C-alpha positions, -999 to 999 in steps of 0.1 A, spaced: -514 76 -816 -536 108 -816 -574 106 -813 -599 131 -826 -635 137 -816 -665 159 -823 -680 172 -791 -716 184 -792 -724 210 -765 -757 222 -751 -754 256 -734 -775 279 -713 -799 300 -733 -783 329 -752 -747 319 -744 -738 297 -774 -717 323 -793 -698 334 -762 -691 298 -752 -680 288 -787 -655 317 -788 -642 307 -753 -638 270 -761 -621 278 -794 -592 293 -774 -585 261 -755 -554 242 -767 -564 210 -784 -596 225 -798 -592 226 -836 -626 243 -842 -657 254 -824 -689 265 -842 -723 277 -831 -750 255 -848 -787 250 -850 -804 219 -838 -805 201 -804 -769 212 -796 -757 247 -796 -720 243 -802 -700 217 -821 -663 214 -815 -635 193 -831 -607 183 -808 -575 163 -808 -558 145 -779 -529 121 -775 -551 92 -761 -586 84 -751 -578 90 -714 -563 124 -722 -595 131 -742 -617 121 -713 -598 143 -689 -599 172 -714 -636 170 -718 -643 170 -681 -617 195 -670 -619 220 -699 -651 217 -719 -676 207 -692 -660 230 -667 -667 260 -689 -694 282 -673 -726 279 -693 -720 243 -706 -750 222 -696 -741 188 -712 -719 173 -739 -720 144 -763 -687 131 -776 -683 112 -809 -648 98 -814 -635 97 -850 -628 61 -861 -620 67 -897 -596 96 -905 -579 102 -938 
C-alpha cells in the first residue's frame, strides 16, 4: 500500500526557490512549492511504505544542500 506525505522544509536564506526546483526533480516527489511562513518549501511525496518514506526523506530530501530541517506530515485520509 502506498503512503503519501507533506514535507515542510526549512532552507538556508535565499535558497528556497532553487531547492524547490531541485527537489521537484527527485522521483517520488509529486510537487514542491516555495511558500511563506515558518517553512520555505512544501513538498508532496509518495512512497511504497513508511520505511521507504523514511529512507527517502533522509537520503534525498535532507541530503539536499541548503536544507536545514524538515517536518513530515503523513496523509492518513486520502480520497
